[in-house]
VOPAGU-2260 file (C-alpha; in pm, 1 decimal, decimal comma):
REM VOPAGU-2260
SITE   aa  ch    i         X         Y         Z
SITE  MET   A    0   -1835,2   -1975,1     752,8
SITE  THR   A    1   -1489,7   -2047,3     897,6
SITE  LYS   A    2   -1210,0   -1827,4     770,3
SITE  ILE   A    3    -869,4   -1969,8     678,7
SITE  PRO   A    4    -599,8   -1820,0     904,3
SITE  LEU   A    5    -307,9   -1654,7     724,9
SITE  ARG   A    6      -1,8   -1477,4     868,8
SITE  ARG   A    7     185,9   -1235,6     640,4
SITE  PHE   A    8     487,0   -1005,6     664,5
SITE  THR   A    9     433,7    -722,2     419,2
SITE  ALA   A   10     600,3    -423,4     260,1
SITE  ARG   A   11     355,6    -132,8     223,7
SITE  VAL   A   12     466,2     117,6     -39,9
SITE  LEU   A   13     396,4     490,7     -31,4
SITE  PRO   A   14     469,5     631,5    -379,3
SITE  ILE   A   15     496,4    1010,7    -347,5
SITE  ASP   A   16     450,8    1243,7    -646,0
SITE  ASP   A   17     604,2    1588,0    -708,1
SITE  GLN   A   18     316,5    1752,8    -516,6
SITE  GLY   A   19     373,0    1544,4    -201,6
SITE  ARG   A   20      67,7    1324,6    -260,0
SITE  VAL   A   21      55,7     949,8    -196,7
SITE  LEU   A   22     -78,8     700,2    -449,9
SITE  LEU   A   23    -358,8     478,7    -315,4
SITE  LEU   A   24    -565,6     205,2    -474,3
SITE  CYS   A   25    -940,6     163,6    -432,9
SITE  GLY   A   26   -1092,2    -180,0    -408,3
SITE  PHE   A   27   -1306,0    -424,5    -219,1
SITE  ASP   A   28   -1312,6    -763,8     -51,6
SITE  PRO   A   29   -1465,8   -1011,9    -300,6
SITE  GLU   A   30   -1705,6   -1119,1     -23,4
SITE  ARG   A   31   -1822,9    -756,6      21,5
SITE  PRO   A   32   -1808,7    -589,2    -322,1
SITE  ASP   A   33   -2034,0    -302,1    -212,5
SITE  GLN   A   34   -1785,4    -180,3      53,4
SITE  LEU   A   35   -1510,9      15,1    -122,2
SITE  PHE   A   36   -1197,6     136,0      56,1
SITE  TRP   A   37    -862,1     295,9     -29,9
SITE  PHE   A   38    -538,5     117,6      55,5
SITE  THR   A   39    -163,2     134,6      12,4
SITE  ILE   A   40      28,6     -59,8    -248,6
SITE  GLY   A   41     214,6    -363,4    -122,0
SITE  GLY   A   42     210,1    -725,5     -27,7
SITE  ALA   A   43     384,6   -1016,4     135,5
SITE  MET   A   44     758,5   -1066,4     124,4
SITE  GLU   A   45     844,8   -1376,9     -77,1
SITE  GLY   A   46    1131,4   -1625,8     -81,4
SITE  GLY   A   47    1390,1   -1446,3     128,9
SITE  GLU   A   48    1323,9   -1099,2     -11,7
SITE  THR   A   49    1425,5    -798,8     192,1
SITE  LEU   A   50    1162,2    -540,1     278,9
SITE  ARG   A   51    1283,4    -306,7       2,9
SITE  GLU   A   52    1307,3    -586,0    -256,5
SITE  ALA   A   53     945,1    -678,8    -181,7
SITE  ALA   A   54     847,3    -310,4    -203,2
SITE  ALA   A   55    1008,7    -276,4    -548,0
SITE  ARG   A   56     840,4    -594,0    -676,9
SITE  GLU   A   57     498,3    -496,6    -540,6
SITE  LEU   A   58     524,8    -141,9    -678,9
SITE  PHE   A   59     579,5    -283,5   -1026,8
SITE  GLU   A   60     321,2    -562,8    -999,1
SITE  GLU   A   61      43,2    -342,5    -862,3
SITE  VAL   A   62      91,4     -11,3   -1046,2
SITE  GLY   A   63     358,1     -70,7   -1311,9
SITE  ILE   A   64     621,8     161,9   -1163,1
SITE  ARG   A   65     977,8      27,2   -1172,7
SITE  ALA   A   66    1222,0     109,9    -893,2
SITE  GLY   A   67    1528,6     -38,6    -732,7
SITE  ALA   A   68    1533,3    -162,0    -373,7
SITE  LYS   A   69    1784,7     112,2    -286,4
SITE  ASP   A   70    1540,0     384,2    -399,2
SITE  PHE   A   71    1308,3     345,0     -97,5
SITE  SER   A   72    1328,8     545,0     224,6
SITE  GLY   A   73    1201,4     456,7     567,2
SITE  PRO   A   74    1057,2     264,6     734,3
SITE  TYR   A   75     795,2     518,5     839,1
SITE  GLY   A   76     594,7     287,5    1060,2
SITE  THR   A   77     541,8     -74,9    1148,2
SITE  ASN   A   78     235,5    -237,8    1297,9
SITE  THR   A   79      32,3    -556,2    1307,6
SITE  ILE   A   80    -328,3    -562,0    1189,5
SITE  GLU   A   81    -598,1    -827,6    1163,4
SITE  PHE   A   82    -865,1    -832,5     893,6
SITE  CYS   A   83   -1070,5   -1066,4     675,8
SITE  TRP   A   84   -1039,2   -1075,9     297,7
SITE  ALA   A   85   -1153,6   -1333,0      39,7
SITE  GLY   A   86   -1221,8   -1604,5     296,3
SITE  TYR   A   87    -901,1   -1553,5     494,2
SITE  ALA   A   88    -854,4   -1427,7     850,9
SITE  ILE   A   89    -529,4   -1239,0     800,4
SITE  THR   A   90    -279,5   -1131,4    1062,2
SITE  GLN   A   91     -45,3    -891,5     886,1
SITE  ASP   A   92     279,6    -741,5    1009,4
SITE  GLN   A   93     329,1    -439,3     785,9
SITE  THR   A   94     611,4    -193,4     739,5
SITE  PHE   A   95     571,5     130,2     543,1
SITE  VAL   A   96     841,9     255,1     306,9
SITE  ALA   A   97     826,0     547,2      65,5
SITE  ILE   A   98     959,4     633,5    -276,4
SITE  ARG   A   99     953,7     953,0    -481,2
SITE  VAL   A  100     802,8     874,8    -822,1
SITE  GLY   A  101     746,2    1217,5    -980,1
SITE  ASP   A  102     465,2    1201,4   -1234,1
SITE  ALA   A  103     493,9     826,6   -1301,4
SITE  ALA   A  104     224,8     659,8   -1512,9
SITE  VAL   A  105       7,7     402,8   -1333,7
SITE  SER   A  106     -79,0      67,3   -1491,4
SITE  PHE   A  107    -268,1    -234,2   -1358,2
SITE  ASP   A  108    -129,0    -460,1   -1636,0
SITE  HIS   A  109      97,5    -663,2   -1406,2
SITE  MET   A  110    -151,8    -732,3   -1126,8
SITE  GLU   A  111    -262,2   -1083,5   -1041,1
SITE  GLN   A  112    -613,8   -1157,2   -1166,7
SITE  ILE   A  113    -775,1   -1137,1    -820,5
SITE  GLU   A  114    -619,2    -791,6    -779,4
SITE  LYS   A  115    -748,5    -680,0   -1119,8
SITE  ASP   A  116   -1093,7    -810,8   -1029,6
SITE  THR   A  117   -1108,6    -626,2    -695,4
SITE  THR   A  118    -921,9    -300,1    -768,2
SITE  THR   A  119   -1147,4     -32,0    -911,5
SITE  ALA   A  120    -937,3     286,2    -924,0
SITE  TYR   A  121    -628,9     474,7    -816,1
SITE  ARG   A  122    -586,0     827,4    -689,5
SITE  TRP   A  123    -313,9    1060,3    -562,2
SITE  TRP   A  124    -407,9    1191,9    -214,2
SITE  SER   A  125    -265,5    1485,5     -17,3
SITE  ALA   A  126    -247,3    1474,0     361,6
SITE  GLU   A  127    -517,3    1742,6     374,6
SITE  GLU   A  128    -749,8    1536,3     154,2
SITE  LEU   A  129    -697,1    1229,4     371,6
SITE  GLU   A  130    -777,6    1431,2     682,6
SITE  SER   A  131   -1100,7    1572,7     538,4
SITE  THR   A  132   -1246,5    1279,8     341,9
SITE  GLU   A  133   -1543,0    1068,5     446,3
SITE  GLU   A  134   -1408,3     779,3     237,2
SITE  ILE   A  135   -1254,9     476,6     409,0
SITE  PHE   A  136    -878,6     432,1     376,9
SITE  PHE   A  137    -608,6     226,1     543,9
SITE  PRO   A  138    -405,7     276,3     747,8
SITE  GLU   A  139    -617,3     524,3     936,4
SITE  ASP   A  140    -309,2     727,6    1037,6
SITE  LEU   A  141    -189,0     761,7     676,7
SITE  ALA   A  142    -208,3    1143,1     676,5
SITE  ALA   A  143      40,7    1157,2     966,1
SITE  ILE   A  144     269,8     905,9     794,0
SITE  LEU   A  145     252,7    1106,9     469,9
SITE  ARG   A  146     344,1    1426,3     657,2
SITE  LYS   A  147     646,5    1245,4     807,9
SITE  VAL   A  148     758,1    1130,4     460,5
SITE  THR   A  149     713,7    1467,9     293,6
SITE  ALA   A  150     886,7    1650,4     581,1
SITE  GLY   A  151    1201,2    1465,2     475,6
SITE  GLY   A  152    1239,3    1242,3     779,5
SITE  GLU   A  153    1410,3     912,3     708,1
SITE  GLY   A  154    1173,2     714,4     925,7
SITE  CYS   A  155    1252,5     458,2    1188,6
SITE  GLY   A  156    1581,9     322,9    1057,1
């Protein structure tokens, strides 16, 4: 089956709790529901949004945590990836920003329906847990990014 090409510019959000752990979501591609993976919060920038405005919107929509655009630090990395999801062949330029959220409550109430249907769980991960797990997570260098965030570096500008 031919995949629909899609190009996206995304804000990837790294919410960090008081213990220095990052919040990840677990989910699956609707075409491969038996292949679970962990991923960062975030999505495409919309209608002239800045990176941090998109990060704030996505943080609320995906996990119910409110923040202002000025509350984010970073970026802590930028790259381009290609993957397939829900019938699309996606080329995604992604930039990682972080935010300290303390012990914020997580809610899926504001997700779009497709996100609710394909997101199964959330979990706070330490860098050590990411380095030792057999579970699949993206990006693969997330432990190193998390260490950069929790070391207090302001990222790439």
